C-alpha positions in Angstrom: -6.7 1.3 4.9 -7.7 4.4 2.8 -4.8 6.8 3.7 -1.8 6.3 1.1 1.4 7.3 1.9 3.6 8.9 -1.1 7.0 9.0 1.0 8.8 7.1 -1.7 7.1 9.4 -4.6 9.0 12.1 -2.9 12.3 10.0 -2.1 12.3 9.8 -5.7 11.1 12.7 -6.4 13.9 14.6 -4.7 16.9 11.7 -5.4 17.2 11.3 -1.9 18.1 8.1 -0.2 15.3 6.4 2.9 19.6 6.5 4.7 19.6 9.9 4.0 16.0 11.0 4.6 16.8 8.6 8.4 19.7 11.3 8.9 17.4 14.1 8.1 14.7 13.5 10.5 16.5 11.5 13.0 14.5 8.1 13.0 15.1 5.0 11.7 15.8 3.3 8.8 13.0 0.8 9.6 10.7 3.3 10.6 10.8 5.6 8.0 10.5 2.1 5.6 6.6 0.5 7.9 6.1 4.9 6.5 7.2 3.8 3.2 5.5 1.0 2.5 2.1 1.7 4.2 2.4 0.0 7.8 2.5 2.5 9.8 -0.8 3.5 11.6 -0.1 6.6 12.8 2.6 9.3 12.4 3.4 12.1 14.7 3.4 15.9 13.3 6.5 16.6 14.5 7.8 13.4 12.8 5.7 14.6 9.3 6.8 18.6 10.2 10.1 17.1 9.5 10.0 14.9 7.3 8.0 17.8 4.5 11.0 19.7 5.6 13.1 17.0 4.6 12.0 16.6 1.4 10.6 20.7 0.7 7.4 19.3 0.0 3.6 19.4 2.1 1.9 17.0 4.1 -0.6 16.3 0.9 1.9 15.4 -1.3 2.9 12.3 1.4 -0.5 11.2 2.2 -3.3 10.8 -0.7 -6.7 10.1 0.8 -9.1 7.3 -1.2 -11.9 6.0 -0.7 -11.9 2.1 -0.5 
């Protein structure tokens, strides 16, 4: 896949755990782990918005495009 999810990088930069992000965003830790590990097939804009708000970042800080 050419879209790389850098959620783990942003969590480390903000010194936030998956549990804390899960509570702030309102989605399960399992779903955050799926996103973090790059296993997700899609993400809702509403979820992306909530993650960006919780981590005080831009979507481009979390999502990256790389050519295969």
